[in-house]
Every structure is written in C-alpha cells, then in structure tokens.
C-alpha positions, 0 to 999 in steps of 0.5 A: 815813897822816899826810899833812902840808901843804905847809906843814908840810914849809916849815916843819921845812925852814926849820927844818932849814935853820936849825939847820945855818945856825947849826952851819956859822958857828960852824964856819967862824968866822974868829975869836972872837966877841968879836973879830967883834962888835968891828969 
C-alpha cells in the first residue's frame, strides 16, 4: 500500500489547480493575446 505525505497531496493540488486555471483563462479570455498585451 502506497502512502503519500501531505506535501505530496499539496503538490498535486497546486499542479492541478494551475492547469485548470490556465485552461479556464485561455477559454474565457475576452481578447486575443496581442490585443490584451497592448493594453
């Protein structure tokens, strides 16, 4: 049986959260990147 430490769970949570956040940011971005950077 494999046991994980709390830091292992934290690391996985941070990675998953970053991926989900990046995906949502790309999907709901109101303008293309070049236009956003020019603001």
